[in-house]
N, C-alpha and C positions, 0 to 999 in steps of 0.2 A: 504493501500500498504506500501510496506518494505521502510526501511530510505538508504540512500548509506551514504559512510564513511564520506563524508563531514557534514552531517544533525546530523551522531553520534560524532563524534568529537568535534563540538562547541558544542552540545547539554550538553557533559564532560565538556567544557572550560568554558560553561556559567551557568552551571545548571537550565538552561530552558528545559523543555520539550516539546515535538514532533514539532522541526522546520520546516519550509517548505521554499524552495529558495524565497530568497529575501527579507525573513525576517531580521534584524537589530536585533543585541543580544551584551550586554557587556562580552565579552570574556575575560578573564585571563588566558593568556599563558604561558607555562610552561619552556618557554625557551627565553629570549631575545639576541637574538648576534646582534654585531656592531663591524665593520672592523677598519681599520686604521683611519677614519673619524672620530671615537667616539668621538674627540675634539669637534665635533659640540654639541654632547652632551651636555657635560662637561659646555662649556661657556656658552650652556643656563641654566642648572642648576644654573651657577654662579650668573647669571642675576636675577633668581627666588630667591634669597639669601637662597642656599642650602638646600630645603626640603628635609625631611627623605624619603630615600628610601622606596618602598613597601618592598622587597624582593632580597638580594643582592644575593641568593645566586641562585638567576632568570636569574645572567645578564652575558652572555659570552661576552669576548672582543677579539679580534683576530686580531694584526698589520699584514695585510699580504697583501694587496694593495698597496701599498711602501715599500718594507723590503729586505735589510734595508733601513735607508732612503737614498735619493739621492739628500738631500741638508738640508741647516742648515734650514730652516722652519719648513720643515715632519719631523728633530729630535724634535725640539721644542714639534711640536706636539706629538709624541711619548711619549717625556718627558712627557708632562702633562696626556697621557692616561696611561700614569707606575704610575707618582704619585695619581692620583685617585683611579685606584684600589687598590694601596698599604692601603690609608685611607681610604678609605671606606670598604675595608674588601673584594672585589673581590677575590677569589679565582681561579676563571676562566679565567684566563687571560695570553695568551699564546703570546709572543715576536715574533720578526722578524723574529726568527729560526726554526717556527715550524710549518708553512707553510698555504696554503687556510684554510680557517674558516671552510668553510662545512667537506672539509674531515677530517680536526684536531676534532671536533666535534664530526662527527660519529666514528673514528677510536679509540675514548676515552669513549665511553658507554654513551654520554652526551643526545644523539637523541636515545629515545625511542619511539616504538606504543602507539599511540593514546594520542599522546602530539601535542597541538597547538604548534609550533615554531614562530618565527618573526624575522626575519634577515634586515638587512639594507644592501641587494644584490638582487637582484629579482630574481637568481637563487635558493633562499632559498627553491624555491619548490621542491629540491634534495633531502630534509628530509624525503619526503616519500619514498622512495627506503627502509626505513627501518619501513614504517606504520605508519609514524607521519606525521599531517598536518602543512605545511612547507610555509611559507608566507614571499615575502620580504615587505617590508616599509618602509617609510623616517626617517627620523633623529628625528622630530620631534615627530613622532608616539613612535618611542624608547623613546625619553626622558619623554613621558608623561606616558610610561607604566612603567617605572625604577619608576616613584613616585607613580601611583593611582596602578597600577597592569591589569589596565583593557586596552581594546581598542573597538573600536565598531566596528563589523565585521558582514559583511552581507553573510547568509547564500546562497553557489552558487552553482547553477544548475549543474549535472555532467556529464560527456564524459564518455561512456565504450569503451575502445580499446582493441580491440580482436587481438592479436599477435600471430600466427600460424608459428611453426618452422618443424623441422631445417632450420636453415638457411644455404643458397649456401656458398662454399667455399669463404673466401675473403671478406666475409659481417659478419657486426658485429651491435652492438647495434646503433651504431650514425648512418651508414647507415636505419636503420629500422626509427629510429627518422628523419632524415634528409626528407626521404619518404611521411614521417605521417605529416613533417611541409610544405614541399611543395604541398600536395595534400589538406588538410584544410586550409593554409595561415598564415599568420602573426596573423591575427585577430580570426581566426577561433573557437578556446576557451575562448573570451577572459569571463575572469572573472567564469573560470567554473573550476571546480574539475574535473582532468583527472585521471580515473581507467586505470590501466594498468591489463588486465587479459589474459589467453590464453596460450597455451600450451610453446610455447617458452619461453615467461614471466616466468613460473613454475619453469623450467629448470633455469632458470640465476644465476649467481652472485649478492653477492649484487653491486660489482663494477659497472656491466653492469645494475642495477637496479638504479643507480644513473646516469647512463649517460642519462634513458630515463625519469627518473623526471627531472635531470638537464634540459636538452633542450625542457621540456614540457611549460616554462616558453616563449620561444620560437614562441607559437602558441598563447598565450595572456594567459595560465590556471594561475588561482588565485594560486592552489596549484596541486598537483600530488601524486597518490599512487600504491603501487605494496601492497597487500595483503602479510603479513606476514607470515611465515611459518618455516618448519624446519631449512632449510638455514638463515634467519633472525634472528633465535633463536640462530644458533650457532654462528653467528658474534657478535649477542650482550653477547654472555657469553663470549666470546674469546676479546672483549672489557671491560669486567668486567661491565656491568651493571647486577644489581641482578632483578633478574623475577619478584619477588613481587614487585616490585619499578613500572611496568607498567603494562596498561592493553592493552590486543591486541583487535582491532575493526576492524569488519569487514561487510560489506555490506550486505543485505539482502537478499536471491535469488530473492527476486521480486520489488527491489529498482527500483526505475523511474532512465530513462536517459532522457538525452534531444536528444543523439541521440547514434550510435552505429557503429563505424567507425572499418573496418579491414585490417591487412598488413599481406598480403601472403610471408611469408620470405623465404619460400621454392623455389620463384621465384624473389628472389631480388637480385639486382646486388651492388654494390659498388654506393652510389650516391656522389654527389658532389654539394656544395650551391655556386654558381658563386655571382662575386659582381653584387650589395652590398648588398642586404638583405638575411635572411637566409631562406624564402618559396622561392628562386628562386632556385631548387634543379634540376639535371640533372644525367642521369647515367652517371657512367663516364666514359664512350665512348664517348660523345658527347662533350668531353672537353681534350679530352687524346690527350697529345702531347702540350696544353700550356705551355711556359715555365715559370721558375720560378726562382725567385732571393736568394728566403728563403724558408726554412719550419721548422716551427713552432709545435713541440708535448708537447704542456703542456696546464693548465686551469684546471676547476672543472669539464668539463667536462669526459676529457680527459688524463690525469697526472697519472692516478691511476697505483701499480705497475701492474698489468695486462694489462693496455695498455702500459707500456715501454718494457713490453715481449713482445708484439705483435711485438711492432716495431724493439726490439731488433734480432726478429728471422726472419724478412726482411732483416733486415743489418748485422747479422752476416756472415762474411766471404766477404761483400761490402765495398767499400767507396762510399761516397757521390760526385755527380758527380761534379765537376770542375766550378767552379764559383759560386755556392750554397750555402749559408747558414745554417745550421743543429743546430737548436735551442731546447734542450729538458729542460723543467721545471718542475721537480716532484713536487706532488701536495704535499707533505708534507716532514720533515724530516722523519720519520720514514721508508716511502715510499722511497724514498732515502736511507734510511741506508740497505735495506732490498736488493735494487736493487743493492748497492754495493757487499754487503753479496753474492748474487746469479750469481753474474760474468756480470750480464745486464748493470751495468755502465760502466766495461772495455768495452764491447760491442760494447757498442754505441760510446766511445772513440776512438776506433779501426778504427770507420766507419767515425769520423771525426767529429762528431759531439762536440758543446759548452756544456757545462751541467752549466748549471745556480742553485742558490741556492734556495729552494722550497717556492714558494709562487705562485702568479698572474702573474708575471713577463708578458711579451709581451701582453699579456691579456687584462692586465690592463695598458696598451700604456708604462710599463718599462722597457727597452733593449728592444732588435730586431725591431727600427722604423724603415721602408722603408724612401728611398729619394723617389722622383716624377718617376714615370714610374715605380716603381719597382713592382712586384707581389710576393706574400708570399701563400704559404697550410700552411693551419693551422688546428689545428686540436682543437679547440677553439670552443666558441659558436654562434660567434657575427663575422659578416665579412660585418658592417659597414665603410662608406667613413671615411679615418681619423683615422681610430681606433688604426691602427697600424704605427704611423707617418704621412707621406705626406696624403694631402684630395686627391693627384690625384697619388695614390697607389691602386693597390688592393687586394682583400684577398680573397683565395676558402678556402674553408671548407669540411674537408671530415674524414673518419676514420684513427687511429694510421699506420694502414698498409697500405691504401692509401699514406697518408703522407711519411711514411719510402720508399716505391716504389718510389713516385716523387723525394724524395731527392738525391736516389741514380741514378734515368732517368737523373734526370735535367728538368723533362718536367711530367705534371701529367701525371700519369699513374695506371689501374687496378691492383692492388694486387696479383689478380689471377694469373700474368703474372711471379712474383718472389718468387710465396707459391712453398715449396719441395712439 
């Protein structure tokens, strides 16, 4: 029987052969990402008496979740991280001006096919958009890996997802994933490697693939994966990744999967996750007309350049409805710069949007908080109760197009009605 991507990736990282699902190995990750709370790792090292680091070149630190610092305590944590990076020789350190960790690392050529990458964020599954095995871990695991270089990992079972296209007008990668999460459930892929295949996936941009892999975590995935192809290699070339520095790993044609799921993109309509779980998904028509107080376009799921461009297309020549706050938080400084250069930022501002600095922003509870009884329509990846302020507020999730249409009308709206 052939091997899945996950089996091959963990064989490469562990040096073991013929791995099977359920087997536990010592894997040596290629990159260890930690965000703003890297201070937790540093404090643990202090208590350990500052042992030697296994390989400082594998450490990446990004100050993204609370950026810039919102109080003196957070500022102290940032200062601790900066000092640690300087003293330890961490060259892959990105400060509060860089953006969201996942996007920053991927646009700088630091995520490569075949690699195993761990991060202190559950949405590290996003790295599979470039053919890597990305997974979230805790700060204790990151600290241990800083010192030992290795981590116990169980070989996951694999689920194959076939997505056929093209998609109908007004639907996007976010709608594909919300529909899949709604069908499978929040725990339907727990500790599984989710592989995305099909005609639609093959035609996707890297940005759209990032949305797929990012949201795979919301159905419990251990990692997600899109087979690298010419589109992947072109992105890596542009990002400055040397082709000789990575190995493309592909599943065998006869690989064994726990199950196969199919999404017919041709019949899909815009989808919305309604409060208070991501797998509570309905077609936009079922909640159309629901009044909103705020719209948030941001997060590692949907604040990339093309996400902002899609929103700007809907908002061009229109204005945000009275009484609605539209907050746009680009995923990285590079995305912000490109969007500004291309006129997208001007379009968003003219429509009445508030543009904030790149980073996690309201998705991580920083800015954009809601009062009791308020409603936000968000492009983020989670709508848990209390995630954006009051525990007595509500979050709906959807695509940037649906978010923009909702901002214009002041109620949840089908983007098809506003697209030219």
